[in-house]
C-alpha positions in Angstrom: 0.0 0.0 0.0 1.4 3.4 -0.9 1.7 6.3 1.5 -0.4 8.4 -0.9 -3.4 6.1 -0.5 -3.2 6.1 3.3 -2.5 9.9 3.5 -5.2 11.1 1.1 -8.2 9.4 2.8 -6.9 10.5 6.2 -6.4 14.1 5.0 -9.9 14.2 3.5 -11.5 12.8 6.6 -9.8 15.6 8.7 -10.9 18.3 6.3 -14.5 17.1 6.3 -14.5 16.9 10.1 -13.0 20.4 10.4 -15.6 21.9 8.0 -18.5 20.2 9.8 -21.0 21.6 11.7 -22.8 24.6 12.9 -25.9 23.7 14.7 -27.5 27.1 13.9 -29.3 25.9 10.8 -31.2 22.7 10.2 -30.4 20.9 7.0 -33.0 19.5 4.7 -30.5 16.9 3.5 -30.0 15.1 6.8 -29.4 11.3 6.4 -32.5 9.2 6.7 -33.3 8.3 10.3 -31.7 11.6 11.6 -34.8 13.7 11.3 -36.3 15.1 14.6 -39.7 13.9 15.7 -40.6 17.3 16.9 -39.8 21.0 16.3 -40.9 24.4 17.4 -41.6 27.4 15.1 -42.0 30.8 16.6 -44.3 33.3 14.9 -42.4 36.5 15.9 -43.4 40.1 16.4 -40.9 40.9 13.6 -43.2 39.2 11.2 -41.2 36.0 10.6 -41.4 32.3 11.3 -38.3 31.3 13.2 -36.7 29.0 12.1 -38.1 29.5 8.6 -37.0 26.1 7.3 -37.1 22.9 9.3 -36.8 19.1 8.7 -39.0 16.6 10.4 -39.5 12.8 10.6 -42.6 11.3 9.0 -45.2 11.4 11.8 -43.4 14.3 13.5 -45.1 17.3 15.1 -44.4 21.0 14.8 -45.5 23.3 17.6 -46.3 26.8 16.3 -45.9 29.3 19.1 -47.7 32.7 18.7 -46.4 35.6 20.9 -48.1 38.9 21.4 -48.6 39.7 17.7 -51.5 37.8 16.0 -50.6 35.3 13.3 -52.1 32.2 11.6 -50.7 29.3 9.5 -52.0 28.1 6.2 -50.4 25.3 4.2 -50.1 25.1 0.4 -52.3 22.2 -0.9 -49.3 20.6 -2.6 -48.3 18.0 -1.5 -51.4 16.2 -0.5 -51.4 15.3 3.1 -50.8 18.8 4.4 -52.1 19.3 8.0 -55.1 21.5 8.7 -54.5 25.2 8.8 -54.3 27.1 12.1 -56.8 29.8 11.2 -58.1 32.7 13.1 -56.1 35.4 14.9 -53.7 33.6 17.3 -51.7 35.5 19.9 -50.2 34.3 23.2 -51.0 30.7 22.4 -49.6 27.7 20.5 -50.9 25.0 18.3 -49.5 21.6 17.1 -49.6 20.0 13.7 -48.5 16.5 12.8 -47.0 15.6 9.4 -47.8 12.1 8.4 -46.8 12.2 4.7 -43.2 12.8 3.4 -42.8 15.9 1.3 -42.1 19.6 1.4 -44.8 21.7 3.0 -44.8 25.5 2.4 -46.8 27.5 4.9 -47.7 31.2 5.3 -49.5 33.7 7.5 -52.7 35.2 5.9 -52.4 38.2 8.2 -48.8 39.0 7.1 -48.5 38.1 3.4 -44.6 38.0 3.3 -44.4 35.7 6.3 -43.6 32.2 5.0 -41.8 29.0 6.0 -41.1 25.4 4.9 -41.2 22.0 6.6 -39.4 19.2 4.9 -40.7 15.8 6.1 -39.2 12.4 5.3 -36.2 10.8 3.8 -32.9 12.2 2.6 -34.3 12.4 -1.0 -36.8 15.1 0.1 -34.4 18.0 -0.4 -36.6 20.5 -2.3 -36.8 23.8 -0.4 -38.2 27.1 -1.4 -36.9 30.6 -0.7 -39.1 33.6 -0.7 -38.1 37.3 -1.2 
């Protein structure tokens, strides 16, 4: 075995390890089986869903937390299997929604039109995300 063959894989492994991970953002390309079963999204007074993009296991639950500013949550109809909306004017409360079907779910607030987010549910092949201006 040459030294180059031993050194190159070792060097690559060190580079990959050194470049790894911030925990600040959740990845939509996590390996299958590493998706969380639950997540929390805050609907903030600054008119944003935080975090804006999350990943979740099939059958996982998202808790939407509404602070002092009223918000609601409506899901695009694509893909089929989107949970029921959280309609009304919600402040100082929370609501949970369960995602039983793999896919990418875009959601938005009817009260604040630019307020949007995405939940990616399922396997590592579900990597489609959307960005909004």
